N, C-alpha and C positions, 0 to 999 in steps of 0.2 A: 321726665328725663329718660332717654333711651340708654339701656345698659350697654356697656362695652361687651362684645361677644368674641370669644376665642374658641377656635375649633381644633381639637387634637393637641398633641404634644407641641408641635411647632407653633401653633397659634398661641398657646399659653406662653411659650418661651419668648415670643415676640412682644409680650407685655412687660417683660422685665425692665425695670427702671422707669416705668410710666405711671403717672397718676391717671387712674382709669375712670374717675367720675365721682358723683355724689348721689346719695339716696334722696328720696323725697323728705320734706319736713314732716315730723310727727309730733303732735302734742302729747306731753307726758301728763297723765291724769292722776289724781289722788287715788282713784280706784286701782290703777295699775300698781302704784306704790304700795297700797295696802295688800293687794294680792301677792306681790313679791315678798312683802314682809311675812305674810302667812306661809308662803312656800319655803322661806329660808329661816324663819324664826327670828329675824332681825326686826324687832319692833321698837327700835330706838325712837324717841319722841321727835327728833328732827325730821323724821320721815312720816310718822303716822299720827301725830297730834298737831293738826293745823293751828289750833288756838295757842298752844304753848310755843310752837315753832315761830309764831309772829314776833315773839320777844326774844327769840334765839339769835345765834350768830349770823343766820342767813336771811332773816326777815320773813321767813315763811318756810313751809315744808319743802324738802328737797328729795329727789330720787336717790336711791341707793346707788353707789358707784357701780356695783356689780349688776344692778338692773340696767344701767346704761350699756355696759359691756354685753349683757345677755341679749340685747337687741340686734347683735351682729347677724344672726341667722335670718332676721327679717330684712335688715338693710342690705347685706351683701348681694343677694340676688337682684336687687334693684340697680346695683352698681355694675356688676359684671356677671355674665353668663358664660359658663364653661361647658362646652359640648364635646361629644366624642369620647366620653369616659363612662364607665359603668357606675361609678360612684365617687363621691368626695367625702372625706372625713376630716373633722377637726383634729389636728395633731397636737396643738398646744399653743401656749403663749410664751414668748421670750421676755416681754416686758409690758407692764400695764401701769399707767399712771392716771390719776384723777386730779388734774390741775385746778378745776373749778367746779362748783356744784351745778346741778340741773334743777332749777326751781320747778315745783309742780305748776303746771299751766304753761311752762316754757315749751318751745318747739326745738326739737333735736333732729339733726341729720348726721350722716356719716360720709366721709370721703375716704377713698382708698388709693394707695399707691402700691404697686407690685414692686417689691424690692429685689427679689431674686427668685429664679426658677431653677430647680436642680432635679436631675434624674434620681429616682428611687426605684427599687425593684417593682416592676409592674405599673409604673406611672411617673408622676412628677410631684415634687414638693414645691409649694408656692409660699414664699414669705411675704407678708403684706404689712404695711403700716396703716392702721385705721385711725382716723381723727374724727371724733364726735364733737360737733359744734352745736352751741346753743344760739338760736337766732338772736341777733342784736348784741351778742357778747364777743369780746375780742379774744379771750382766752378759751382754748378748747376745754370741754368737760372731761374728755378721756382721750388718751393716746395709747394705742395698743399695738404691739408687734405680735402678729399671730402667724401660725403656720397651718396650712391646709394641704392635704394630700389628695390628689386625684388619681384614681386607678382605672386602667384600661379594661 
């Protein structure tokens, strides 16, 4: 999938209100989940104990919700490329929800909609809604309203 490209302030502003695309599908592995558990200290059995998780509420191990969200820096450049700025920084999240689990072995992708673009000193602030989908499932795994700033 080709990423949507925006160049400069006017190019980014032209994306406001538009769904800009989807990332590629990525399989979520038990190794990823285990490494995330090690990095965060969250070793809850529903994530890291595949045998016990088989009899748990999800029928197998699931990815951490924050692991799903943490894939944003991998997915977002696949969806949109912003050019003509010296740097971009994560400014924060307004709202994050995890409506359904991501099973280990499931495939995940992200879609993005640019909600709003506003001027800030030295650049622009972009408010996006990211929707993380699990292949073959109706309900999204994560819906996040994030803010990114791009500086000239």
